[in-house]
Structure formats: structure tokens, C-alpha cells
N, C-alpha and C positions, 0 to 999 in steps of 0.2 A: 823384119822387125815384127815383134808381137807386142801389143799393148794389152793391159789387163787392169781392170778396176778391182783391186784386192780388198776384200772385206773379210777380216779375220778377227777373232777374239783370242786373247792370250791370257795365260795365268802362270805365274812363277810357281814352282813346286819345290818342296823339300825332296831329298833323296828318297825318303820312305814313301812320300806321295807318288813320286815318279815310279817307284817299284810297284805300288798298288795299282796304278793305272795301267802299267805295262802288263801286269798279271791279269787284269780284267779284260783289256781290249786287244792286247798285242801278243797273246800266248803264241809261242813257237815261231815268232817273227824275229828276224835278225836285222839290226839297223844297217843302213847304208851311210856312208860318210861323204860329206861335201865340205869344201873349204871356201870361205868368203874372204876376199881381200878388199878392205875398205879404203876408199879414196876420198880425200878431202884436202883442204888447205891446212897448213899448220895452225891457223886460227879457227879451224872448224867452221868455215863459212857455210858449207852445205848443211851441217847440223843446225846452224842458227836459223836456217830456212825450213827446218823440220823435214829435210830431204836427205837422201843417201845415195851414194854411187858405189857400186861394188863390181868386182869380177868374181864370179862363182866358178870354181873348178870341181867338176864331177867327172871322175875317171879321166878321160883325155879331152873333154869338152870344156870350152871357156865361154861363159856368157856374161856380158856386161849389162847391168841393170841400173837404171835410175829410178828411184821412188820419190814421188812428190805428193804433197797433200792433195786430196780430191774432196769433192763435196761430201762424199761418204767414203771412208777408208783412204786408200792410197792409189794413185795412178802409177803403174809400172810400165817402163819402156825397156824391153828386153831385146838384146842383139847378140848373135854369135859373134865372137871376136877372135882375132889372132894374137891379141896382146897377151903375153905371158906375164902374169903379175909376180912381182918380187918386192919384198919389203924395201921401203925408201925409194922405189923406182918413180921417177917423174912420169906423169901421164901428160903427154903433149896434146895439143889441140887436134893434130892430124890423126891421133889414135881414136878420137871420139866420133861416133856417128852424128850426122847433121842434126837429128832431133835432140840429142843430148846437148850438143853445142848450143842450140837455140834455147833450150830450157835453162842452161847454166848462164847464158847471156842475160836472160830475163832476171836472173837472181844477182846479176852483176858480179859473178865469180871471176877471179883473176886466173885464167888458164895456166899461166906460168907458175902458179903456186900449187897446182894439183900434184899429189903424190900418194903412193900407197903407204898408208900409215900403220897398217897392221892387219893381222889375219885372225880368223875365228873358225875353228873346226867344229862341225856339228855331226853327231851320230843320230840319225833320224829314223823313225818308224812312222808309216802312214797307213791309214785305213779309212775306207769309205764308210760313212755312218749317216743314215737317213738322207742320202743324196749330197752330203757335204763331206769334207775331208778333215779327219781327226789326225793330228800330227803330234808326236811325242819326241822332244829334242833333249839331248844331253850335249852341251857345248863346252868347249875348252878355249880359253883365250888369255893372253898375257900370263898372269900367274894364278888364274882362277878358273872355276867351272860353275855352270848352273844348269838347272833343269826347268823345262818349260812345256806347257801344253798349249797347242794352237788348234783353232777350229776355223777352217776356211769355208765361207758360206757364200751363197748367191743372194739371199734375202736377209737384210740386217735384223729386222725385228724377229722373224722366225728363228734365225740362227742364234740370237741372243737367248731366247727362251730355251732352245735345245742345249746351249753351252752351260747355262746356269743349272739346268737339270743334271747334266753330267757331273758338274762340280758338287752338287748337293749329295750325290751318291757317295762322295768321299769327304763329306762334311766340310766343304770349302765354300767360302764366299768369294764371288768374283771381285778381284782387285786388278785394275788395269796397270800392267807394268810398262816400263820403257821397252822399246823393241831392241833387238840384238845389237844393232849398230849404235843406238844410244847408250846401251849398257857398256859396250866396248869402249866408246869414246869417253864416257864418264869415268870408267875405271882407268883408262890411259891417262886422262887429265889428272886424276887423283894421284897416280903413280908419279907423274912428272912433277907435281907440286910438292912431293915428299922428298 
């Protein structure tokens, strides 16, 4: 198991902003792809706790991650897993590492309701910048796509200053977006209600 206190800043981009940032910071880089399978109950009980459970597939590796709110940012619990995710697959209690089971029990999540509700594919480029990680994402999910800039940092205050400075170079003001899993489930919920 690996735990990580994730501190990152995010900004949604238009396609033209994405291209401008790509041209400035990621020249001659090619994106790699990863697919996230999101797990929740049909009532989105994890989402209501501002938490997310996913299985990420990168090449032939499978990693299960639970993200829960922390004092600053999110606490991530990461585990290699043998669970092969498929849409609508039930995720049973015995498929979950003990730490994740404990966290979900604290949230009063009904394990019998957990299932893979959908998938999101991200084409990503990463670059170290001032000791932090600048990430440019182009994601596809359900019937839509979006573009996002992320900046993963060690120090919140210094990281925020650097991130705002990057955005100013492109005449952008920092607006905090929903994260990918929130955007995915909001879009899925809107599709289901139509």
C-alpha cells in the first residue's frame, strides 16, 4: 500500500487553451493513456462523502485508489489489485484491501451496493516544473470530453502562487473545478435524468 497526501490545483481549459499550454510546456511530448473505472453505489454514497474509489488501468497494471478529504487536499490510499474492472461489475467486500474496507465502513457505505458505474479515459502529458508536477489532460467519458491543467505540489501556498503565475501567462484566472470523478458522476446523473 502507498498513501499520499495529494495537494493539487486544477483548471478547466478550452481546447485552444489546452493547445497553447501544450505548445508552451509540452513541445514534442506525446501523451500516454490511462483509464479510470469509477466505483460507487447507485445512490453515489461515496460522492456524497466527497470521496472516490477507482481502479486505474495503465498498460497491464491495475491500481485501486480511494481518495478521501484531508485537512489539506486529499488522502489517497493506493493498492495494486488483481480486480479486472468492467462496467456494471459488482465490487464485493473481499475484493477490497482492509484499509479501504475500514474507510468505507466509517462512511457507512453498503458494500453490497458497490459497482463499477463507468469509465473515463485520459490522454496525459506530465512535466516537472520548479520541483512540482505540471499535468495536461484530455479526457473522454460518456458522450463528452474535456481539457484540464493540474499542478501537483508539496507546499500549498507556494504551489498556488506558481499555479496562478502559469495561468496569468495565458490570461486565465484560477477557477476551482470539480475533479474528474465529480464531473463524471454529475454528467452521468444528468444523462440518467434526461
